[in-house]
C-alpha positions in Angstrom: -76.0 -17.5 -47.2 -77.8 -14.4 -48.0 -75.7 -12.6 -45.2 -72.9 -13.8 -46.7 -73.6 -12.3 -50.5 -74.4 -9.3 -48.6 -71.3 -9.1 -46.8 -69.2 -9.8 -49.8 -71.0 -7.1 -51.9 -70.1 -4.9 -49.1 -66.5 -6.0 -48.7 -66.6 -5.6 -52.8 -68.0 -2.0 -52.6 -65.7 -1.0 -49.5 -62.4 -2.2 -51.4 -63.8 -0.4 -54.6 -64.1 2.6 -52.3 -60.4 2.5 -51.1 -59.4 1.9 -54.7 -61.1 4.9 -55.6 -59.5 6.7 -52.5 -55.9 5.7 -54.0 -56.6 6.8 -57.3 -57.6 10.3 -56.2 -54.7 10.3 -54.2 -52.2 9.5 -56.8 -53.6 12.2 -58.7 -53.1 14.7 -56.1 -49.8 13.8 -56.2 -49.5 13.6 -59.8 -50.7 17.2 -59.5 -48.9 18.4 -56.5 -45.4 17.1 -58.4 -46.2 18.3 -61.0 -46.7 22.1 -59.5 -43.4 21.5 -57.8 -41.3 20.7 -61.1 -42.7 24.2 -62.6 -41.6 25.9 -59.4 -38.3 24.0 -59.6 -37.9 25.2 -63.3 -38.6 29.0 -62.2 -36.1 28.6 -60.1 -33.5 27.3 -62.1 -34.1 29.7 -64.5 -34.1 32.6 -62.5 -30.6 31.5 -60.7 -29.2 31.3 -64.7 -30.3 35.0 -65.1 -29.1 35.7 -61.8 -25.7 34.6 -62.6 -25.9 36.1 -66.2 -26.0 38.9 -64.6 -23.2 38.8 -61.9 -21.1 37.6 -65.2 -21.7 41.1 -66.5 -21.0 42.9 -63.5 -17.7 41.2 -62.9 -17.0 41.9 -66.3 -17.8 45.7 -66.2 -15.4 45.8 -62.6 -12.6 44.3 -64.4 -13.2 46.6 -67.3 -12.9 49.7 -64.9 -10.0 48.4 -62.8 -7.8 48.0 -66.1 -8.9 51.7 -66.9 -7.7 52.5 -63.3 -4.6 50.6 -63.8 -3.6 52.2 -67.1 -4.4 56.1 -65.4 -1.8 55.1 -62.4 0.8 53.9 -65.2 -0.1 57.5 -67.2 0.3 59.4 -63.6 4.0 57.4 -62.6 5.0 58.3 -66.3 4.4 61.7 -65.8 5.6 61.5 -62.1 8.8 60.2 -63.5 9.3 62.9 -66.5 8.7 65.7 -64.0 11.5 64.1 -61.4 13.9 64.0 -64.2 12.4 68.0 -65.4 13.5 68.8 -61.9 16.6 66.7 -61.5 17.8 68.2 -64.4 16.9 71.8 -63.0 18.7 71.3 -59.5 21.8 70.1 -61.2 21.8 73.5 -63.5 21.5 75.5 -60.4 24.8 74.1 -58.8 26.6 75.7 -60.7 28.5 78.4 -57.9 31.8 80.3 -58.5 34.4 79.7 -55.7 36.3 82.7 -56.6 36.1 86.2 -58.7 38.7 85.1 -61.4 38.1 81.2 -60.7 36.0 79.4 -63.5 32.4 78.1 -62.9 32.4 74.9 -61.3 29.6 72.1 -62.4 28.5 69.8 -60.2 27.8 66.6 -61.7 25.3 64.0 -60.7 26.3 61.2 -59.1 25.3 57.8 -60.8 24.5 55.8 -57.7 22.2 58.4 -56.2 18.5 58.5 -56.5 16.5 61.2 -58.3 15.4 63.5 -55.9 11.6 64.0 -55.0 9.4 66.6 -56.3 8.8 69.5 -54.0 6.0 69.1 -52.0 3.6 72.1 -52.3 3.2 72.5 -48.7 6.4 73.4 -48.0 6.6 76.0 -50.3 3.1 77.3 -48.6 4.9 76.6 -45.2 8.1 78.7 -46.2 5.4 81.5 -47.0 4.0 81.4 -43.7 7.4 81.6 -42.0 8.6 84.6 -43.8 5.3 86.1 -43.4 5.7 85.7 -39.6 8.8 86.8 -39.6 7.6 90.2 -41.0 5.0 90.1 -38.6 7.1 89.0 -35.5 9.9 92.4 -36.9 7.1 94.5 -37.0 6.1 94.2 -33.8 9.4 94.5 -32.3 9.9 97.7 -33.8 6.4 98.7 -32.8 7.2 97.8 -29.2 10.7 99.4 -29.7 9.1 102.6 -30.5 6.5 102.5 -28.0 9.4 101.9 -25.3 11.2 104.8 -26.6 8.1 106.7 -26.6 7.2 106.0 -23.3 10.9 106.8 -22.3 11.0 110.2 -24.0 7.5 110.8 -21.7 8.9 109.5 -18.7 12.1 111.8 -19.2 9.7 115.2 -20.4 8.0 114.3 -17.0 11.0 114.0 -15.0 12.0 117.4 -16.8 8.6 118.8 -16.1 9.1 117.8 -12.3 12.3 118.9 -12.2 12.2 122.0 -13.9 12.9 125.1 -12.0 9.6 126.9 -11.9 11.2 129.4 -8.9 12.4 132.7 -9.8 15.1 134.4 -7.9 14.7 136.5 -4.6 16.1 139.7 -3.5 17.8 139.5 -0.3 17.2 143.1 2.1 15.5 144.6 -1.3 16.0 148.9 -1.0 13.4 150.9 -2.3 14.9 154.0 -2.3 18.7 155.0 -2.6 20.6 158.3 -1.9 23.2 159.0 -4.1 25.6 161.8 -3.9 25.0 164.6 -6.7 28.1 164.3 -9.5 28.9 160.6 -8.0 31.5 158.6 -10.4 31.4 155.0 -11.3 28.0 154.5 -9.9 26.9 150.6 -10.6 22.9 150.5 -9.5 22.9 146.9 -9.6 26.1 146.5 -6.7 23.0 148.0 -4.7 21.1 144.9 -5.0 21.7 141.2 -4.0 19.7 138.8 -5.9 19.9 134.6 -5.0 18.8 131.7 -6.8 19.6 127.8 -5.7 22.2 129.3 -3.3 24.0 131.1 -6.1 24.4 134.9 -6.6 22.3 136.1 -10.0 22.6 138.8 -12.3 20.7 142.0 -11.8 19.4 144.3 -14.2 18.6 148.0 -13.2 17.0 149.8 -15.9 15.5 153.8 -15.7 16.6 157.3 -16.5 18.7 158.7 -13.8 20.2 162.1 -14.1 23.2 162.0 -11.2 24.0 165.9 -12.3 20.9 167.1 -11.1 19.1 166.4 -7.9 15.8 164.5 -7.6 13.9 161.5 -7.6 13.9 159.0 -10.3 12.1 155.6 -11.0 14.1 152.2 -11.6 12.8 148.9 -12.2 15.3 146.0 -10.6 15.0 142.1 -12.3 17.0 139.3 -12.1 16.7 136.1 -14.5 17.5 132.9 -13.0 19.1 129.6 -16.2 15.3 128.5 -16.4 13.6 132.0 -17.4 12.1 132.5 -14.6 12.2 136.5 -13.9 11.5 138.3 -10.6 11.3 142.5 -10.9 10.2 145.1 -8.4 10.7 149.3 -8.6 12.3 151.4 -6.7 13.4 155.0 -6.5 16.9 156.5 -6.7 17.1 160.0 -4.9 20.2 162.2 -6.2 20.8 164.9 -3.3 23.6 167.6 -3.0 26.5 167.7 -0.3 24.6 171.0 1.0 21.3 168.7 1.3 22.8 165.9 3.0 24.9 167.6 5.6 21.7 170.2 6.1 18.5 167.6 6.6 20.6 165.6 7.0 20.4 162.5 4.8 22.5 159.1 5.4 23.9 158.0 1.7 23.1 154.3 0.7 25.8 152.0 0.7 26.7 149.6 -2.0 26.0 145.9 -0.3 29.9 145.9 0.2 30.1 149.1 2.3 31.2 151.0 -0.6 29.8 154.6 -0.9 30.2 156.3 -4.5 30.7 159.9 -4.4 32.0 162.9 -6.3 35.5 163.6 -6.7 35.5 166.7 -4.9 33.3 165.7 -2.2 35.2 162.9 -1.4 38.4 164.7 -1.3 37.2 166.9 1.8 35.5 163.9 3.4 39.1 162.2 3.4 40.8 166.0 4.9 37.7 166.2 7.5 36.4 169.1 5.8 33.1 168.0 6.1 31.0 166.0 7.6 28.2 163.2 6.2 26.1 160.6 7.0 25.9 157.2 5.2 23.9 154.0 6.2 25.1 150.5 6.9 24.8 147.5 4.7 21.7 145.3 6.4 22.3 142.3 8.7 19.9 140.1 6.6 22.5 141.0 3.6 26.0 140.7 5.6 24.3 137.0 6.8 23.7 135.5 3.1 27.5 136.9 1.7 28.6 135.2 4.6 26.7 131.8 4.0 27.4 132.2 0.0 30.7 132.8 0.8 30.2 135.7 -1.8 33.5 137.9 -3.0 32.6 141.3 -3.3 36.1 143.0 -2.7 36.5 143.8 -6.3 33.3 145.8 -6.3 35.5 148.9 -4.3 37.1 151.5 -6.8 39.0 154.3 -6.0 36.1 157.3 -6.4 34.2 154.9 -3.9 34.4 155.7 -0.1 34.1 152.9 2.6 34.0 153.3 6.3 37.4 151.2 6.5 38.6 154.2 5.3 38.3 156.1 8.7 41.2 156.1 11.1 39.7 155.2 14.0 
C-alpha cells in the first residue's frame, strides 16, 4: 500500500512539474508573441513613413514636370512669334523691279503655304566657311599662276642667257699694214678689212689720224661690233708713200678686198697711159674664199678714182 501511495505521489509530482513546464512554455510564447507584435508595429510605422516620403517626392516631381511643360509652351510661343516675324521680313524682301520703268511688284503670301522655318545659325556659319574657302582657293590660284609666270620668265631668261650671243665678230685676213699712194682720193679704210659674225658681213670702223698728203706711218684701230654688243678690235699701220718711193724701193700698194686700189688723180692717169709702172699686192685667198662663201657683192666698192687689175689690157 505504501508503495502504491509513494507511486501516486511521484506521479502527482511529475504531473505538477509538467504543468509548471507548460506554464513556463506558455509564458515564454507570450513573451515572444509580444516581441513580434512590437516589431510588426515598428515595421508598419516605418513603412507608413516611407509611403509619406514617396508621396512627397511624387508631388515634387509633378511640380517639376508642370514647370517644364510651362517652359516648353513659352518656347513654342516665342518660336511662333519669331517665325511670323521672319515670314513678314521675307515677304518684304520679295519686292523686286522687273524693268526700269515698271512698278514694284509685291509677292503676296500664299494662305495655304506653310510658314518658313527659321534660318539655322549653322547654315550661316557654313556660308561663311564657303566664302572663306573660296577666297583661300582664289588666293592659292593667283599665287600658283604668279609662280608659274615667274617660272616661265625664269625659263625665258635662262633660254636668253643660253642663246645669248657672246661671240664677237672675226676679221678675215686681217692686214697689220696698209700701203696707200700719196694724195690718194676716195680712200675708205673700212674696205680694207672684212669682219664676219654668224655668216654675215659686219660693219667695220677705223679710227686714227692719217695724213694722206704727207709720207709717213700712221697708227689706226680697226673694230667691229655685232647686234649683241660684242666688239672685236685690232691695231694696224697706214703707210703713205709717194710715187717715187713706190717705184724706187719698190713697195706694193695694198688693194681693198674687192681688188681696187685708190690712187692720186695724176698717178692714175700716168698708170693708165703706161707712163709709169707700179707695184700692187693681191687680195689674200682667204678673203676671196670668204667673199665667195658668203656671196658678198663688192662691185659697188670701185669708183672712177680707183684702179683695178681688170683695167689692164691683157
